[in-house]
C-alpha positions in Angstrom: -90.7 136.5 -58.0 -88.8 133.2 -57.6 -89.8 130.9 -54.8 -86.7 130.2 -52.7 -88.2 128.0 -49.9 -91.4 126.0 -50.2 -93.0 123.4 -48.0 -96.3 121.6 -48.6 -98.0 119.7 -45.8 -94.5 119.0 -44.2 -94.8 116.7 -41.2 -92.1 115.2 -38.9 -93.1 112.6 -36.4 -91.1 111.3 -33.5 -92.8 107.9 -32.8 -96.3 108.7 -31.6 -95.7 112.4 -31.2 -95.3 115.0 -34.0 -92.6 117.6 -34.2 -94.3 119.5 -37.0 -97.7 118.9 -38.6 -98.7 120.0 -42.1 -96.4 123.0 -42.4 -97.1 125.1 -45.5 -94.9 128.0 -46.3 -93.5 129.9 -49.2 -90.5 132.3 -49.1 -89.9 134.3 -52.3 -86.6 135.8 -53.4 -85.9 139.1 -51.6 -88.2 138.4 -48.6 -86.9 138.4 -45.1 -88.4 135.5 -43.2 -88.0 134.6 -39.5 -89.2 131.7 -37.3 -90.9 133.0 -34.1 -92.6 130.8 -31.6 -92.4 129.3 -28.1 -90.2 126.4 -27.2 -91.5 123.2 -28.8 -93.3 125.0 -31.6 -91.3 123.3 -34.3 -89.0 126.1 -35.5 -85.7 124.0 -35.3 -87.5 120.9 -36.5 -88.7 122.7 -39.6 -85.2 124.2 -40.4 -83.4 120.8 -39.8 -86.0 119.1 -42.0 -85.5 121.7 -44.8 -81.7 121.0 -44.6 -82.2 117.2 -44.4 -80.4 117.0 -41.1 -83.4 115.0 -40.1 -85.8 113.1 -42.4 -89.3 114.3 -42.9 -92.2 111.9 -42.3 -94.3 113.2 -45.1 -95.0 116.2 -47.3 -92.7 118.2 -49.6 -89.8 120.5 -48.9 -87.9 122.5 -51.5 -85.1 125.0 -51.5 -84.3 126.8 -54.8 -86.8 124.5 -56.4 -84.7 121.5 -55.5 -86.1 118.6 -53.4 -84.5 118.9 -49.9 -83.7 115.2 -49.6 -82.9 114.2 -53.2 -80.7 117.3 -53.8 -79.3 117.8 -50.3 -75.7 118.0 -51.5 -76.4 120.8 -54.0 -78.6 122.7 -51.5 -76.0 122.5 -48.8 -73.4 124.0 -51.1 -75.5 127.2 -51.2 -77.0 127.4 -47.7 -75.4 128.1 -44.3 -76.9 127.1 -40.9 -75.7 128.2 -37.5 -77.8 126.4 -34.8 -78.1 127.9 -31.3 -77.3 124.4 -29.9 -75.0 121.9 -31.5 -76.2 118.3 -31.8 -74.4 115.2 -33.1 
């Protein structure tokens, strides 16, 4: 199966605190994947980092095999995101 979403040791820091630490995940074509966890677990931070709405601190993030930062425009042509809260 093709890998659709992949992260390797993905980390996002906010100053001295970290939003996500070393997130590793793989979602293959045809899989149904959901983020479940308590408030502050890093669900939204992971999604926003994958979509390059916020910049990662370190690690790798790919969608459709494309780098989430370098290929942001091409990825966003194919992916939709509806947040529970709107931020500007």
